[in-house]
C-alpha positions as semicolon CSV with decimal commas, in nm:
position;residue;x (nm);y (nm);z (nm)
1;M;0,000;0,000;0,000
2;D;0,129;0,345;-0,091
3;I;0,189;0,583;0,199
4;L;-0,006;0,843;0,000
5;E;-0,316;0,623;0,035
6;L;-0,275;0,620;0,412
7;R;-0,223;0,994;0,418
8;K;-0,577;1,048;0,284
9;Q;-0,728;0,922;0,611
10;N;-0,462;1,092;0,823
11;P;-0,443;1,459;0,721
12;W;-0,288;1,547;1,058
13;W;0,040;1,403;0,930
14;E;0,080;1,731;0,745
15;N;-0,074;1,955;1,010
16;S;-0,212;1,844;1,347
17;A;-0,478;2,113;1,332
18;R;-0,643;1,933;1,041
19;I;-0,808;1,691;1,283
20;E;-1,061;1,973;1,330
21;E;-1,172;1,917;0,967
22;D;-1,273;1,558;1,042
23;L;-1,647;1,498;0,992
24;K;-1,684;1,308;1,322
25;I;-1,511;1,588;1,512
26;R;-1,727;1,849;1,337
27;D;-2,044;1,656;1,418
28;Y;-1,931;1,623;1,778
29;E;-1,859;1,994;1,813
30;N;-2,186;2,092;1,644
31;A;-2,397;1,848;1,843
32;V;-2,667;1,982;2,074
33;V;-2,571;1,711;2,323
34;K;-2,208;1,605;2,365
35;W;-2,113;1,273;2,519
36;T;-1,767;1,142;2,593
37;P;-1,811;0,780;2,709
38;R;-1,682;0,697;3,055
39;L;-1,499;0,408;2,890
40;K;-1,239;0,657;2,762
41;K;-1,071;0,691;3,101
42;Y;-1,003;0,315;3,104
43;L;-0,810;0,322;2,776
44;F;-0,446;0,380;2,874
45;L;-0,273;0,499;2,561
46;D;0,076;0,480;2,711
47;K;0,059;0,099;2,738
48;N;0,194;-0,169;2,503
49;V;-0,143;-0,331;2,439
50;V;-0,392;-0,433;2,174
51;Y;-0,729;-0,299;2,286
52;S;-1,058;-0,414;2,136
53;I;-1,365;-0,192;2,163
54;R;-1,689;-0,375;2,087
55;G;-2,036;-0,233;2,075
56;P;-2,355;-0,190;1,872
57;R;-2,372;0,001;1,546
58;Q;-2,414;0,380;1,574
59;V;-2,305;0,386;1,938
60;G;-2,014;0,629;1,877
61;K;-1,705;0,407;1,849
62;T;-1,557;0,606;1,559
63;T;-1,626;0,938;1,730
64;L;-1,451;0,809;2,043
65;L;-1,144;0,717;1,835
66;K;-1,135;1,062;1,675
67;I;-1,165;1,232;2,015
68;M;-0,870;1,027;2,143
69;I;-0,671;1,108;1,829
70;R;-0,736;1,480;1,876
71;E;-0,607;1,463;2,232
72;L;-0,298;1,268;2,127
73;L;-0,217;1,525;1,860
74;Q;-0,199;1,798;2,124
75;K;0,111;1,634;2,276
76;N;0,249;1,401;2,007
77;N;0,399;1,412;1,664
78;G;0,111;1,370;1,418
79;I;0,287;1,100;1,216
80;N;0,286;0,876;1,524
81;V;-0,092;0,840;1,505
82;I;-0,265;0,644;1,227
83;Y;-0,636;0,586;1,173
84;F;-0,784;0,358;0,908
85;A;-1,143;0,261;0,828
86;C;-1,104;-0,109;0,763
87;D;-1,417;-0,155;0,553
88;L;-1,196;-0,033;0,268
89;L;-0,962;-0,331;0,303
90;K;-1,006;-0,657;0,115
91;D;-0,842;-0,910;0,348
92;N;-0,568;-0,975;0,602
93;L;-0,300;-0,945;0,334
94;A;-0,409;-0,589;0,261
95;L;-0,414;-0,516;0,634
96;N;-0,065;-0,658;0,673
97;D;0,054;-0,441;0,384
98;L;-0,099;-0,136;0,552
99;L;0,071;-0,205;0,886
100;E;0,412;-0,279;0,731
101;T;0,397;0,028;0,507
102;Y;0,314;0,254;0,799
103;L;0,568;0,104;1,041
104;N;0,853;0,118;0,789
105;W;0,772;0,479;0,705
106;V;0,732;0,610;1,060
107;R;1,035;0,426;1,201
108;T;1,264;0,595;0,949
109;Q;1,170;0,918;1,124
110;N;1,152;0,830;1,496
111;Q;1,134;0,549;1,751
112;E;0,862;0,710;1,964
113;R;0,535;0,547;2,070
114;I;0,292;0,500;1,784
115;H;-0,085;0,466;1,811
116;I;-0,268;0,253;1,555
117;F;-0,647;0,294;1,534
118;L;-0,820;0,033;1,317
119;D;-1,193;0,099;1,287
120;E;-1,447;-0,179;1,215
121;I;-1,173;-0,441;1,192
122;S;-1,438;-0,713;1,159
123;A;-1,490;-0,606;0,798
124;V;-1,150;-0,758;0,711
125;K;-1,146;-1,132;0,649
126;D;-0,896;-1,310;0,878
127;W;-0,779;-0,977;1,017
128;Q;-0,636;-1,143;1,328
129;K;-0,364;-1,310;1,115
130;A;-0,227;-0,969;1,016
131;I;-0,232;-0,838;1,374
132;K;-0,065;-1,154;1,504
133;Q;0,201;-1,140;1,234
134;F;0,268;-0,775;1,309
135;V;0,315;-0,842;1,682
136;D;0,521;-1,159;1,616
137;L;0,759;-0,979;1,381
138;H;0,794;-0,645;1,554
139;G;0,680;-0,697;1,910
140;N;0,465;-0,427;2,062
141;K;0,715;-0,209;2,244
142;N;0,612;0,155;2,207
143;V;0,302;0,045;2,013
144;T;-0,059;0,086;2,122
145;I;-0,322;-0,070;1,894
146;I;-0,695;0,000;1,923
147;L;-0,941;-0,213;1,726
148;T;-1,316;-0,159;1,700
149;G;-1,593;-0,392;1,589
150;S;-1,969;-0,430;1,607
151;H;-1,998;-0,782;1,742
152;T;-1,830;-0,986;2,012
153;L;-1,717;-1,319;1,876
154;D;-1,482;-1,198;1,605
155;I;-1,311;-0,928;1,807
156;K;-1,295;-1,095;2,148
157;N;-1,206;-1,449;2,045
158;S;-0,952;-1,335;1,788
159;T;-0,766;-1,100;2,020
160;E;-0,753;-1,376;2,282
161;R;-0,545;-1,577;2,036
162;L;-0,282;-1,307;2,002
163;P;0,061;-1,401;2,142
164;G;0,081;-1,364;2,518
165;R;-0,271;-1,218;2,533
166;V;-0,118;-0,880;2,449
167;G;-0,189;-0,656;2,746
168;E;-0,143;-0,907;3,028
169;K;0,212;-0,785;3,090
170;E;0,074;-0,435;3,133
171;H;-0,189;-0,563;3,379
172;V;-0,482;-0,396;3,204
173;P;-0,806;-0,550;3,074
174;T;-0,795;-0,514;2,697
175;H;-1,145;-0,614;2,583
176;K;-1,372;-0,312;2,620
177;I;-1,745;-0,281;2,554
178;L;-1,896;0,050;2,444
179;L;-2,272;0,054;2,485
180;P;-2,519;0,339;2,440
181;M;-2,523;0,576;2,734
182;K;-2,697;0,461;3,050
183;F;-2,999;0,649;3,177
184;A;-2,790;0,828;3,441
185;E;-2,553;0,950;3,169
186;Y;-2,854;1,059;2,965
187;V;-2,979;1,266;3,260
188;Q;-2,635;1,422;3,297
189;M;-2,619;1,513;2,928
190;R;-2,974;1,641;2,890
191;N;-3,011;1,820;3,222
192;P;-2,674;1,892;3,389
193;E;-2,834;2,107;3,661
194;L;-3,065;1,824;3,761
195;Y;-2,774;1,578;3,765
196;K;-2,584;1,798;4,009
197;Q;-2,843;1,689;4,267
198;V;-2,742;1,329;4,198
199;Q;-2,371;1,411;4,225
200;K;-2,423;1,543;4,578
201;F;-2,463;1,181;4,684
202;K;-2,154;1,068;4,486
203;L;-2,363;0,852;4,254
204;D;-2,138;0,966;3,969
205;T;-1,852;0,767;4,126
206;N;-1,836;0,397;4,051
207;E;-1,748;0,289;4,405
208;E;-2,028;0,476;4,582
209;R;-2,286;0,401;4,313
210;T;-2,209;0,029;4,331
211;K;-2,231;0,033;4,710
212;Q;-2,575;0,195;4,708
213;F;-2,696;-0,022;4,418
214;L;-2,614;-0,337;4,615
215;E;-2,794;-0,194;4,918
216;L;-3,100;-0,128;4,702
217;I;-3,128;-0,471;4,540
218;N;-3,074;-0,630;4,881
219;G;-3,402;-0,469;4,983
220;N;-3,293;-0,151;5,162
221;I;-3,366;0,198;5,035
222;P;-3,043;0,402;5,069
223;P;-3,067;0,743;5,243
224;S;-2,989;0,925;4,918
225;A;-3,310;0,793;4,759
226;H;-3,522;0,966;5,024
227;N;-3,382;1,295;4,899
228;L;-3,375;1,218;4,526
229;I;-3,735;1,094;4,518
230;R;-3,841;1,460;4,471
231;L;-3,673;1,455;4,128
232;V;-3,891;1,176;3,991
233;P;-4,129;1,398;3,787
234;E;-3,833;1,546;3,595
235;L;-3,661;1,208;3,575
236;D;-3,975;1,051;3,431
237;T;-3,981;1,309;3,152
238;L;-3,621;1,224;3,063
239;L;-3,700;0,853;3,084
240;D;-3,973;0,900;2,824
241;E;-3,711;1,054;2,595
242;Y;-3,469;0,771;2,673
243;L;-3,735;0,517;2,573
244;L;-3,733;0,678;2,227
245;T;-3,362;0,747;2,173
246;G;-3,205;0,464;2,372
247;G;-2,910;0,691;2,451
248;I;-2,771;0,634;2,100
249;M;-2,604;0,963;2,015
250;V;-2,722;1,013;1,658
251;A;-3,080;0,961;1,778
252;V;-3,028;1,168;2,093
253;N;-2,902;1,468;1,901
254;E;-3,167;1,451;1,633
255;Y;-3,438;1,435;1,898
256;A;-3,283;1,716;2,104
257;K;-3,267;1,935;1,793
258;N;-3,595;1,851;1,618
259;M;-3,805;1,667;1,880
260;R;-3,826;1,374;1,638
261;I;-3,595;1,116;1,475
262;S;-3,582;1,089;1,098
263;S;-3,660;0,763;0,920
264;Q;-3,311;0,775;0,765
265;I;-3,151;0,712;1,105
266;Y;-3,364;0,403;1,166
267;D;-3,296;0,284;0,809
268;L;-2,921;0,334;0,849
269;Y;-2,916;0,112;1,156
270;I;-3,116;-0,164;0,985
271;R;-2,896;-0,155;0,673
272;Q;-2,583;-0,186;0,882
273;I;-2,696;-0,484;1,090
274;M;-2,824;-0,666;0,782
275;G;-2,494;-0,589;0,612
276;D;-2,316;-0,749;0,907
277;M;-2,539;-1,055;0,869
278;S;-2,456;-1,081;0,501
279;R;-2,085;-1,044;0,570
280;I;-2,089;-1,357;0,788
281;N;-2,295;-1,546;0,530
282;R;-2,625;-1,554;0,718
283;E;-2,963;-1,514;0,550
284;E;-3,153;-1,191;0,606
285;K;-3,491;-1,362;0,567
286;T;-3,410;-1,616;0,840
287;A;-3,292;-1,343;1,075
288;K;-3,608;-1,143;1,003
289;R;-3,843;-1,433;1,079
290;I;-3,669;-1,508;1,407
291;L;-3,668;-1,142;1,509
292;V;-4,040;-1,108;1,435
293;S;-4,113;-1,393;1,676
294;I;-3,887;-1,242;1,942
295;L;-4,045;-0,897;1,909
296;K;-4,388;-1,049;1,970
297;R;-4,269;-1,227;2,285
298;I;-4,075;-0,954;2,465
299;T;-4,068;-1,019;2,846
300;S;-4,213;-1,372;2,803
301;A;-4,021;-1,695;2,861
302;Y;-4,017;-1,948;2,577
303;S;-3,814;-2,219;2,406
304;W;-3,616;-2,209;2,084
305;N;-3,848;-2,482;1,959
306;S;-4,147;-2,249;1,984
307;I;-3,959;-1,994;1,771
308;K;-3,872;-2,271;1,525
309;K;-4,238;-2,361;1,481
310;E;-4,378;-2,009;1,464
311;A;-4,107;-1,870;1,235
312;D;-4,103;-2,183;1,016
313;I;-3,731;-2,240;1,069
314;P;-3,607;-2,584;0,950
315;T;-3,421;-2,680;1,270
316;Q;-3,392;-2,570;1,631
317;P;-3,010;-2,541;1,608
318;T;-3,064;-2,277;1,338
319;V;-3,264;-2,068;1,586
320;D;-2,994;-2,120;1,847
321;Q;-2,726;-2,014;1,599
322;Y;-2,903;-1,699;1,479
323;T;-3,002;-1,584;1,827
324;G;-2,642;-1,636;1,934
325;I;-2,519;-1,423;1,644
326;L;-2,774;-1,150;1,718
327;H;-2,665;-1,158;2,082
328;N;-2,302;-1,118;1,978
329;M;-2,402;-0,826;1,755
330;F;-2,541;-0,645;2,062
331;I;-2,900;-0,675;1,943
332;L;-3,038;-0,938;2,180
333;N;-3,005;-0,988;2,554
334;I;-3,066;-1,355;2,644
335;V;-3,166;-1,426;3,006
336;Y;-3,160;-1,784;3,135
337;K;-3,369;-1,942;3,408
338;I;-3,238;-2,003;3,757
339;E;-3,402;-2,192;4,042
340;L;-3,435;-2,028;4,381
341;D;-3,171;-2,271;4,510
342;G;-2,922;-2,127;4,259
343;T;-2,939;-2,405;3,998
344;I;-2,904;-2,258;3,648
345;K;-3,130;-2,409;3,379
346;H;-2,973;-2,329;3,042
347;A;-3,198;-2,578;2,864
348;S;-3,519;-2,429;3,003
349;D;-3,725;-2,152;2,847
350;K;-3,537;-1,824;2,797
351;K;-3,634;-1,461;2,809
352;V;-3,502;-1,264;2,513
353;Y;-3,494;-0,887;2,515
354;I;-3,388;-0,636;2,250
355;L;-3,082;-0,471;2,400
356;N;-3,184;-0,107;2,361
357;P;-3,507;0,096;2,313
358;F;-3,392;0,263;1,990
359;I;-3,281;-0,071;1,846
360;F;-3,618;-0,215;1,949
361;H;-3,806;0,063;1,770
362;A;-3,591;0,031;1,458
363;L;-3,660;-0,343;1,437
364;N;-4,026;-0,313;1,536
365;S;-4,106;-0,050;1,272
366;W;-3,912;-0,240;1,005
367;L;-4,058;-0,583;1,073
368;I;-4,399;-0,525;1,235
369;N;-4,513;-0,185;1,104
370;P;-4,316;-0,120;0,782
371;A;-4,581;0,112;0,634
372;K;-4,558;0,362;0,922
373;D;-4,306;0,634;0,992
374;P;-4,062;0,474;1,243
375;F;-4,070;0,765;1,487
376;E;-4,449;0,783;1,487
377;C;-4,456;0,406;1,529
378;S;-4,225;0,442;1,831
379;K;-4,445;0,705;1,996
380;E;-4,754;0,498;1,930
381;Y;-4,593;0,192;2,090
382;L;-4,522;0,389;2,408
383;L;-4,882;0,511;2,431
384;S;-4,982;0,157;2,528
385;S;-4,922;0,114;2,903
386;E;-4,867;-0,261;2,850
387;D;-4,612;-0,212;2,573
388;K;-4,435;0,066;2,760
389;S;-4,401;-0,160;3,064
390;K;-4,233;-0,421;2,845
391;L;-3,979;-0,168;2,723
392;I;-3,921;-0,054;3,082
393;E;-3,842;-0,414;3,179
394;T;-3,600;-0,432;2,885
395;V;-3,418;-0,119;3,005
396;V;-3,396;-0,250;3,361
397;G;-3,248;-0,579;3,233
398;D;-2,989;-0,394;3,024
399;H;-2,888;-0,180;3,321
400;L;-2,855;-0,485;3,546
401;N;-2,612;-0,630;3,291
402;R;-2,409;-0,311;3,315
403;A;-2,416;-0,325;3,696
404;A;-2,282;-0,681;3,680
405;H;-2,000;-0,565;3,454
406;N;-1,913;-0,289;3,703
407;L;-1,870;-0,558;3,967
408;R;-1,671;-0,792;3,741
409;P;-1,501;-0,580;3,470
410;T;-1,303;-0,869;3,323
411;D;-1,209;-0,961;2,968
412;T;-1,425;-1,274;2,997
413;F;-1,739;-1,097;3,120
414;D;-2,069;-1,242;3,001
415;P;-2,391;-1,092;3,147
416;S;-2,570;-1,427;3,123
417;D;-2,342;-1,548;3,403
418;F;-2,488;-1,289;3,642
419;V;-2,843;-1,193;3,543
420;F;-3,123;-1,454;3,530
421;Y;-3,498;-1,487;3,578
422;S;-3,685;-1,727;3,803
423;K;-4,020;-1,903;3,789
424;T;-4,117;-2,199;4,004
425;N;-4,379;-2,466;3,942
426;K;-4,594;-2,303;4,210
427;G;-4,604;-1,976;4,018
428;Y;-4,346;-1,778;4,211
429;E;-4,186;-1,550;3,952
430;V;-3,910;-1,291;3,966
431;D;-3,826;-1,089;3,655
432;F;-3,453;-1,075;3,728
433;I;-3,217;-1,253;3,964
434;F;-2,883;-1,078;4,016
435;K;-2,631;-1,344;4,115
436;T;-2,265;-1,330;4,213
437;D;-2,058;-1,558;4,435
438;T;-2,181;-1,362;4,739
439;L;-2,518;-1,228;4,625
440;F;-2,856;-1,366;4,518
441;A;-3,098;-1,076;4,481
442;G;-3,434;-1,044;4,310
443;I;-3,555;-0,747;4,106
444;E;-3,922;-0,738;4,003
445;V;-4,047;-0,479;3,753
446;K;-4,406;-0,359;3,802
447;Y;-4,453;-0,049;3,590
448;Q;-4,820;-0,005;3,670
449;N;-5,045;0,235;3,858
450;S;-5,094;0,013;4,162
451;I;-4,911;-0,285;4,311
452;S;-5,106;-0,568;4,472
453;S;-4,995;-0,818;4,735
454;D;-4,975;-1,089;4,466
455;D;-4,706;-0,887;4,288
456;F;-4,474;-0,950;4,585
457;R;-4,501;-1,330;4,585
458;G;-4,168;-1,397;4,415
459;L;-3,967;-1,146;4,618
460;T;-4,138;-1,260;4,937
461;K;-4,032;-1,616;4,861
462;L;-3,673;-1,490;4,829
463;G;-3,710;-1,300;5,155
464;K;-3,577;-0,971;5,015
465;G;-3,527;-0,776;4,695
466;C;-3,622;-0,466;4,501
467;M;-3,956;-0,383;4,340
468;V;-3,909;-0,139;4,051
469;S;-4,233;0,056;4,029
470;K;-4,396;0,329;3,824
471;K;-4,449;0,578;4,106
472;E;-4,457;0,396;4,441
473;F;-4,176;0,459;4,690
474;N;-4,183;0,250;5,004
475;Q;-3,996;0,010;5,229
476;K;-4,196;-0,310;5,287
477;N;-4,011;-0,537;5,529
478;K;-3,697;-0,641;5,335
479;I;-3,830;-0,524;4,998
480;A;-3,739;-0,181;4,862
481;I;-3,997;-0,025;4,629
482;V;-3,863;0,256;4,409
483;P;-3,975;0,426;4,086
484;V;-3,787;0,305;3,780
485;S;-3,644;0,647;3,688
486;L;-3,489;0,666;4,036
487;F;-3,371;0,304;4,036
488;L;-3,177;0,353;3,711
489;L;-2,966;0,631;3,865
490;Y;-2,801;0,368;4,086
491;V;-2,656;0,175;3,790
């Protein structure tokens, strides 16, 4: 590859100030709402590591890279930073050529640390061979590599096969997950003055937030909640926005600017995920039929065999395979059953949620209501109290996954090892069980105007837990009852 080809994507080699011309940087600076993911502070760019950043489409991975590049250019020689959009590369041989061309060129000029940013690496067939060869031949002294991708298997499993699990010697976790902003981050971005009330109780710090979250799901309302309960009306308004935008920045900014989201943004997301399906040789029509069945069954427990029958899929393993792929593409959240004695039942019925409200609306309008404007379809969906409660349960499940990751931020993290649901033969049901080696806590979601004694049966059987409500705020024996918009601030 000619160095002139690389220069096209790296104009800061000529002048560091040219990073300001970058479209992602311009969009970021012109955005009504600006978000720098908290993940950024856990990316140590002075380490000899190969980082992988995984996350859904349109979540802001490329923007994050460009923000990091801009900061590096303030203190470093511009030629020591390279960015490349890998969807322009054919295969691992082309990637290898790119890396060798750049390294040979930059090392004739200095031996300083270089930063290599490879965006959407999954688009390159057998990309891991080129990265492995590069590290084998040249080592990784004074080299930091950051890879991004939109699904888990390719990025995570491939980087695990790199020599010496590059990064272990530096004692840093290298597999990072970038998800859409949490509700608390959404509150901070949309209403900074309101969020200052939250910061008074140090809920913006991971240690204190985790401490109070554990107190809450163990059935005790923390003192801070008695003060923050007064914010619920304003929090509920922001939660209604969050249920439309999902905290995905392109949707957030469009809504903040125009109070609606254009159909082009929904279409872009759908095109990209179907493009990813095609790239791994999976059929769009099969994925669509499975997704239609899942959308109709949100919050219900069911078997893969029932999806097979309803969606007219030839075999049950095909359903298992496609749902696994969709899970790894950050579209589905699969929750397994657990008995109240702690026995995990992977073969039993599962609950399958769409990971994020915006992703849910994009899929729902495409597959269920294709004739309607997607944004109007989204608003209409939320007008139904029953449907809105289902989406609330989805958001709570997603946030519990994030809370589990905060407790165990390891390279091997899998939310299905921590978050389950429970239902006994006698009808005792708990929407979510949060399990660690020292914790077994129940979280029940009842987004409804009133809560009856029957709604407590599952948590009562556990002896403690947290009831996530619509409005009710109360302490009932060892069960904490808190409104959902308040509960989400503790994650």
